The first five atom37 places (N, CA, C, CB, O) and aatype in JSON, in Angstrom:
{
  "aatype": [20, 20, 20, 20, 20, 20, 20, 20, 20, 20, 20, 20, 20, 20, 20, 20, 20, 20, 20, 20, 20, 20, 20, 20, 20, 20, 20, 20, 20, 20, 20, 20, 20, 20, 20, 20, 20, 20, 20, 20, 20, 20, 20, 20, 20, 20, 20, 20, 20, 20, 20, 20, 20, 20, 20, 20, 20, 20, 20, 20, 20],
  "atom_mask": [
    [1, 1, 1, 1, 1],
    [1, 1, 1, 1, 1],
    [1, 1, 1, 1, 1],
    [1, 1, 1, 1, 1],
    [1, 1, 1, 1, 1],
    [1, 1, 1, 1, 1],
    [1, 1, 1, 1, 1],
    [1, 1, 1, 1, 1],
    [1, 1, 1, 1, 1],
    [1, 1, 1, 1, 1],
    [1, 1, 1, 1, 1],
    [1, 1, 1, 1, 1],
    [1, 1, 1, 1, 1],
    [1, 1, 1, 1, 1],
    [1, 1, 1, 1, 1],
    [1, 1, 1, 1, 1],
    [1, 1, 1, 1, 1],
    [1, 1, 1, 1, 1],
    [1, 1, 1, 1, 1],
    [1, 1, 1, 1, 1],
    [1, 1, 1, 1, 1],
    [1, 1, 1, 1, 1],
    [1, 1, 1, 1, 1],
    [1, 1, 1, 1, 1],
    [1, 1, 1, 1, 1],
    [1, 1, 1, 1, 1],
    [1, 1, 1, 1, 1],
    [1, 1, 1, 1, 1],
    [1, 1, 1, 1, 1],
    [1, 1, 1, 1, 1],
    [1, 1, 1, 1, 1],
    [1, 1, 1, 1, 1],
    [1, 1, 1, 1, 1],
    [1, 1, 1, 1, 1],
    [1, 1, 1, 1, 1],
    [1, 1, 1, 1, 1],
    [1, 1, 1, 1, 1],
    [1, 1, 1, 1, 1],
    [1, 1, 1, 1, 1],
    [1, 1, 1, 1, 1],
    [1, 1, 1, 1, 1],
    [1, 1, 1, 1, 1],
    [1, 1, 1, 1, 1],
    [1, 1, 1, 1, 1],
    [1, 1, 1, 1, 1],
    [1, 1, 1, 1, 1],
    [1, 1, 1, 1, 1],
    [1, 1, 1, 1, 1],
    [1, 1, 1, 1, 1],
    [1, 1, 1, 1, 1],
    [1, 1, 1, 1, 1],
    [1, 1, 1, 1, 1],
    [1, 1, 1, 1, 1],
    [1, 1, 1, 1, 1],
    [1, 1, 1, 1, 1],
    [1, 1, 1, 1, 1],
    [1, 1, 1, 1, 1],
    [1, 1, 1, 1, 1],
    [1, 1, 1, 1, 1],
    [1, 1, 1, 1, 1],
    [1, 1, 1, 1, 1]
  ],
  "atom_positions": [
    [[0.98, -1.22, 0.03], [0.01, 0.04, 0.18], [0.88, 1.23, -0.05], [-0.74, 0.17, 1.7], [1.97, 1.28, 0.52]],
    [[0.51, 2.14, -0.8], [1.38, 3.38, -0.88], [0.88, 4.26, 0.3], [1.24, 4.18, -2.37], [-0.28, 4.25, 0.72]],
    [[1.92, 5.04, 0.82], [1.75, 5.79, 2.01], [1.61, 7.24, 1.59], [2.92, 5.58, 3.01], [2.56, 8.0, 1.75]],
    [[0.5, 7.64, 1.05], [0.41, 8.98, 0.52], [-0.43, 9.78, 1.54], [-0.25, 8.99, -0.95], [-1.04, 9.21, 2.45]],
    [[-0.42, 11.06, 1.37], [-1.25, 12.13, 2.17], [-2.61, 11.85, 2.04], [-1.04, 13.59, 1.71], [-3.35, 12.02, 3.01]],
    [[-3.11, 11.38, 0.83], [-4.52, 11.17, 0.57], [-4.96, 10.08, 1.41], [-4.82, 10.88, -0.87], [-6.03, 10.22, 2.01]],
    [[-4.22, 8.89, 1.56], [-4.6, 7.79, 2.33], [-4.64, 8.22, 3.85], [-3.64, 6.62, 2.07], [-5.53, 7.85, 4.61]],
    [[-3.63, 9.0, 4.21], [-3.69, 9.5, 5.68], [-4.99, 10.23, 5.94], [-2.47, 10.5, 6.02], [-5.63, 10.01, 6.97]],
    [[-5.38, 11.13, 4.99], [-6.72, 11.96, 5.2], [-8.0, 10.95, 5.16], [-6.88, 13.17, 3.94], [-8.96, 11.0, 5.93]],
    [[-7.81, 10.12, 4.21], [-9.08, 9.08, 4.26], [-9.19, 8.39, 5.57], [-8.96, 7.91, 3.14], [-10.28, 8.27, 6.13]],
    [[-7.95, 7.87, 6.11], [-8.03, 7.19, 7.41], [-8.7, 8.06, 8.45], [-6.65, 6.8, 7.88], [-9.64, 7.68, 9.15]],
    [[-8.13, 9.25, 8.5], [-8.56, 10.2, 9.47], [-10.16, 10.45, 9.31], [-7.71, 11.55, 9.29], [-10.92, 10.35, 10.27]],
    [[-10.53, 10.73, 8.21], [-12.04, 10.92, 7.82], [-12.79, 9.63, 8.28], [-12.25, 11.16, 6.13], [-13.86, 9.74, 8.89]],
    [[-12.29, 8.51, 8.0], [-13.18, 7.36, 8.33], [-13.23, 7.22, 9.79], [-12.71, 6.05, 7.69], [-14.34, 6.96, 10.27]],
    [[-12.21, 7.34, 10.6], [-12.19, 7.35, 11.98], [-13.07, 8.42, 12.49], [-10.84, 7.49, 12.48], [-13.85, 8.11, 13.39]],
    [[-13.07, 9.73, 12.02], [-13.82, 10.8, 12.41], [-15.24, 10.48, 12.39], [-13.53, 11.91, 11.61], [-15.99, 10.81, 13.3]],
    [[-15.64, 9.81, 11.31], [-17.08, 9.54, 10.91], [-17.53, 8.37, 11.75], [-17.26, 9.22, 9.31], [-18.66, 8.39, 12.23]],
    [[-16.77, 7.42, 11.95], [-17.22, 6.09, 12.6], [-16.92, 5.76, 13.92], [-16.74, 5.05, 11.92], [-17.46, 4.8, 14.48]],
    [[-16.0, 6.56, 14.53], [-15.53, 6.14, 15.96], [-16.21, 7.14, 16.98], [-13.83, 6.21, 16.1], [-16.66, 8.22, 16.62]],
    [[-16.23, 6.75, 18.18], [-16.73, 7.49, 19.3], [-15.78, 8.68, 19.52], [-16.84, 6.59, 20.58], [-14.6, 8.6, 19.15]],
    [[-16.28, 9.78, 20.1], [-15.39, 10.9, 20.21], [-14.14, 10.68, 21.03], [-16.1, 12.01, 20.74], [-13.13, 11.28, 20.68]],
    [[-14.12, 9.89, 22.08], [-12.86, 9.51, 22.65], [-11.87, 8.75, 21.95], [-13.09, 8.85, 23.68], [-10.71, 8.75, 22.36]],
    [[-12.25, 8.07, 20.86], [-11.33, 7.32, 20.1], [-10.95, 7.95, 18.81], [-11.86, 6.04, 19.86], [-10.39, 7.27, 17.95]],
    [[-11.23, 9.23, 18.6], [-10.74, 9.97, 17.38], [-9.42, 10.17, 17.38], [-11.32, 11.22, 17.19], [-8.87, 10.29, 18.48]],
    [[-8.72, 10.25, 16.3], [-7.25, 10.49, 15.98], [-6.99, 11.9, 16.26], [-6.86, 10.15, 14.48], [-7.57, 12.73, 15.56]],
    [[-6.19, 12.29, 17.16], [-5.91, 13.65, 17.52], [-4.36, 13.93, 17.15], [-6.24, 13.88, 19.12], [-3.95, 15.09, 17.02]],
    [[-3.58, 12.89, 16.99], [-2.24, 13.05, 16.75], [-1.9, 12.84, 15.25], [-1.5, 12.14, 17.61], [-0.81, 13.19, 14.79]],
    [[-2.77, 12.32, 14.58], [-2.62, 12.12, 13.07], [-2.37, 10.71, 12.88], [-1.46, 12.99, 12.4], [-2.56, 9.87, 13.77]],
    [[-1.89, 10.41, 11.63], [-1.56, 9.06, 11.23], [-0.11, 8.87, 10.89], [-2.37, 8.67, 10.09], [0.42, 9.74, 10.2]],
    [[0.54, 7.89, 11.27], [1.92, 7.67, 10.93], [2.14, 6.25, 10.51], [2.81, 8.03, 12.08], [1.87, 5.38, 11.34]],
    [[2.57, 5.92, 9.42], [2.97, 4.59, 8.83], [4.16, 4.11, 9.37], [3.12, 4.64, 7.39], [5.14, 4.85, 9.5]],
    [[4.18, 2.77, 9.73], [5.57, 2.31, 10.35], [5.75, 0.96, 9.59], [5.58, 2.1, 12.16], [4.8, 0.27, 9.23]],
    [[7.06, 0.63, 9.38], [7.36, -0.63, 8.58], [6.9, -1.87, 9.44], [8.99, -0.75, 8.24], [6.26, -2.77, 8.89]],
    [[7.2, -1.92, 10.76], [6.97, -3.03, 11.52], [6.64, -2.56, 13.08], [8.24, -3.96, 11.38], [7.28, -1.67, 13.63]],
    [[5.72, -3.16, 13.63], [5.26, -2.87, 14.96], [6.19, -3.69, 15.87], [3.71, -3.23, 15.17], [6.23, -4.91, 15.79]],
    [[6.99, -2.97, 16.79], [7.74, -3.84, 17.74], [7.05, -4.74, 18.7], [8.52, -3.04, 18.5], [6.16, -4.31, 19.42]],
    [[7.44, -6.02, 18.73], [6.78, -7.09, 19.47], [7.67, -7.74, 20.42], [6.22, -8.1, 18.57], [8.86, -7.79, 20.1]],
    [[7.3, -8.26, 21.54], [8.14, -9.07, 22.39], [8.17, -10.56, 21.97], [7.67, -8.94, 23.81], [7.37, -10.91, 21.11]],
    [[8.95, -11.43, 22.46], [9.18, -12.78, 22.06], [7.96, -13.56, 22.17], [10.24, -13.39, 22.84], [7.8, -14.54, 21.44]],
    [[7.04, -13.18, 23.08], [5.68, -13.86, 23.13], [4.64, -13.16, 22.21], [5.12, -13.87, 24.61], [3.46, -13.52, 22.22]],
    [[5.08, -12.18, 21.43], [4.07, -11.65, 20.44], [3.35, -10.36, 20.84], [3.02, -12.7, 20.19], [2.63, -9.72, 20.07]],
    [[3.59, -10.05, 22.05], [2.9, -8.82, 22.58], [3.47, -7.54, 22.05], [2.97, -8.78, 24.09], [4.69, -7.48, 21.92]],
    [[2.69, -6.44, 21.7], [3.03, -5.22, 21.18], [3.74, -4.53, 22.33], [1.81, -4.46, 20.62], [3.25, -4.47, 23.46]],
    [[5.02, -3.97, 21.99], [5.81, -3.36, 23.09], [5.5, -1.78, 22.88], [7.5, -3.76, 23.0], [6.17, -1.03, 22.16]],
    [[4.48, -1.45, 23.56], [3.84, -0.09, 23.44], [4.93, 1.0, 24.03], [2.34, -0.05, 24.33], [4.88, 2.16, 23.61]],
    [[5.87, 0.63, 24.94], [6.76, 1.54, 25.46], [7.82, 2.05, 24.22], [7.5, 0.81, 26.71], [8.19, 3.22, 24.14]],
    [[8.2, 1.08, 23.35], [8.8, 1.45, 22.2], [8.14, 2.24, 21.3], [9.15, 0.47, 21.62], [8.75, 3.13, 20.7]],
    [[6.85, 2.02, 21.1], [6.03, 2.93, 20.29], [5.75, 4.3, 20.76], [4.82, 2.36, 20.09], [5.58, 5.23, 19.97]],
    [[5.71, 4.41, 21.99], [5.46, 5.8, 22.59], [6.92, 6.58, 22.44], [4.94, 5.69, 24.31], [6.99, 7.75, 22.04]],
    [[8.02, 5.82, 22.78], [9.34, 6.41, 22.37], [9.44, 6.92, 21.08], [10.35, 5.5, 22.48], [9.75, 8.09, 20.88]],
    [[9.18, 6.02, 20.04], [9.26, 6.39, 18.62], [8.35, 7.47, 18.25], [8.97, 5.25, 17.77], [8.69, 8.24, 17.36]],
    [[7.14, 7.62, 18.91], [6.23, 8.8, 18.64], [6.79, 9.9, 19.2], [4.84, 8.67, 19.15], [6.65, 10.94, 18.56]],
    [[7.46, 9.97, 20.38], [8.08, 11.11, 20.95], [9.16, 11.79, 20.15], [8.61, 10.75, 22.19], [9.25, 13.0, 20.0]],
    [[10.08, 10.76, 19.57], [11.11, 11.31, 18.64], [10.52, 11.84, 17.42], [12.11, 10.28, 18.26], [11.02, 12.86, 16.94]],
    [[9.5, 11.29, 16.83], [8.9, 11.8, 15.6], [8.29, 13.25, 15.82], [7.81, 10.8, 15.1], [8.33, 14.15, 14.99]],
    [[7.72, 13.31, 17.06], [6.99, 14.7, 17.46], [8.03, 15.67, 17.52], [6.19, 14.71, 18.92], [7.87, 16.79, 17.02]],
    [[9.29, 15.27, 18.21], [10.29, 16.25, 18.41], [10.82, 16.76, 17.17], [11.34, 15.75, 19.21], [11.04, 17.96, 16.99]],
    [[11.05, 15.78, 16.25], [11.45, 16.11, 14.77], [10.59, 17.13, 14.06], [11.41, 14.85, 13.91], [11.06, 18.02, 13.34]],
    [[9.36, 16.95, 14.29], [8.28, 17.84, 13.48], [8.35, 19.25, 14.14], [6.62, 17.19, 13.6], [8.15, 20.25, 13.44]],
    [[8.63, 19.36, 15.49], [8.63, 20.59, 16.02], [9.85, 21.36, 16.23], [8.07, 20.49, 17.08], [9.89, 22.31, 17.01]],
    [[10.97, 20.91, 15.45], [12.2, 21.5, 15.53], [12.22, 22.66, 14.41], [13.32, 20.4, 15.36], [13.23, 23.36, 14.27]]
  ]
}
């Protein structure tokens, strides 16, 4: 799937139209190559938060 701005906007619009207010996307949409997982297959949320912080810092420089 191509990672275009149009696709990001489509995803944001879909969630805005179909999700409850507390589930709406406020930080935008970011595509990642691979979601970090532990050996047991659980998503490593701590690493995702760290990656998001780095990306946010880059955008605000």
